[in-house]
Every structure is written in C-alpha cells, then in structure tokens.
C-alpha positions in Angstrom: 146.0 -85.4 -41.6 144.6 -82.6 -39.6 146.5 -79.3 -39.8 147.0 -77.2 -36.8 144.5 -74.6 -38.1 141.8 -77.3 -38.7 142.4 -78.7 -35.2 142.1 -75.3 -33.6 138.8 -74.7 -35.4 137.4 -78.1 -34.2 138.5 -77.3 -30.6 136.9 -73.8 -30.8 133.6 -75.3 -31.9 133.4 -78.0 -29.2 135.2 -76.6 -26.2 133.3 -76.0 -23.0 135.4 -72.9 -21.9 138.2 -70.8 -23.2 141.1 -73.1 -22.2 139.4 -76.4 -22.8 141.4 -78.7 -25.0 141.0 -82.1 -23.3 137.4 -82.6 -22.4 135.6 -85.6 -23.9 133.7 -83.4 -26.3 136.8 -82.0 -27.8 138.5 -85.3 -28.0 135.5 -86.9 -29.7 135.3 -84.1 -32.2 138.9 -84.4 -33.1 138.7 -88.1 -33.4 135.6 -87.9 -35.6 137.3 -85.5 -38.0 140.4 -87.7 -38.2 138.1 -90.8 -38.8 136.3 -89.0 -41.6 139.6 -88.0 -43.3 141.1 -91.5 -42.9 137.9 -93.2 -44.3 138.2 -91.0 -47.4 141.8 -92.1 -47.8 140.9 -95.7 -47.5 138.2 -95.4 -50.2 141.0 -94.5 -52.6 143.7 -96.8 -51.2 141.9 -100.0 -50.5 145.0 -102.1 -49.7 146.4 -99.8 -47.1 146.1 -102.1 -44.1 148.2 -100.2 -41.7 145.9 -97.2 -42.1 142.9 -99.4 -41.7 144.3 -100.7 -38.4 144.7 -97.1 -37.2 141.2 -96.3 -38.2 139.9 -99.2 -36.2 141.9 -98.0 -33.2 140.5 -94.5 -33.5 136.9 -95.7 -33.8 137.4 -97.8 -30.6 139.0 -94.8 -28.8 136.0 -92.6 -29.8 133.6 -95.3 -28.6 135.4 -95.4 -25.2 135.2 -91.6 -24.9 131.5 -91.7 -25.7 130.9 -94.5 -23.2 132.7 -92.5 -20.5 130.5 -89.5 -21.4 127.4 -91.6 -21.2 128.3 -92.9 -17.8 129.1 -89.5 -16.3 126.7 -87.0 -18.0 123.8 -88.2 -20.1 122.8 -84.8 -21.5 126.3 -84.1 -22.8 126.4 -87.6 -24.3 123.1 -87.1 -26.1 124.4 -83.9 -27.7 127.7 -85.5 -28.8 126.0 -88.6 -30.2 123.7 -86.3 -32.3 126.7 -84.5 -33.7 128.3 -87.7 -34.8 125.2 -89.1 -36.5 124.6 -85.8 -38.3 
C-alpha cells in the first residue's frame, strides 16, 4: 500500500506543474508503483485471488491511460512508456 509520503514523492517526480495531481502522467506513475507493490505481494501470497483481480484491474486502467495519452500527445506517450519499461 502506498503511504501518503510515497505518493507525494511520485507526484512530485511526474507532475507537469506545481498543482498537477491528475494528469495522465501522474496517474500512470501512481498506478505503476501500486502495480509493482502488489506484484511483490502476490509473489509471496500466491492464492490471494482478490488481490490478483485488483492487480488486473489496475493494469487495465494504466493501459487505458496510456492509450489516451498515445491518442492525444505522442511525445508524452513515448516518455511515459519508456519510464514503465525501465
């Protein structure tokens, strides 16, 4: 689970301006961090199917945000997709 401090650090790294908390880049970054943490949890707890379902929903949500970014601004999409792959 993301603490408030971790979430604020993620937002500071990916925000476009000072008060940006809802841009696709910020949302993708937060989802990516949550996905990483939940994937680690599922490596330990293999039979936790409700968490697995939540993980699948988060991955789909991130994919939709990336698709939106790809359709609206290709350059921003390319930088975000590079961050995820790294």
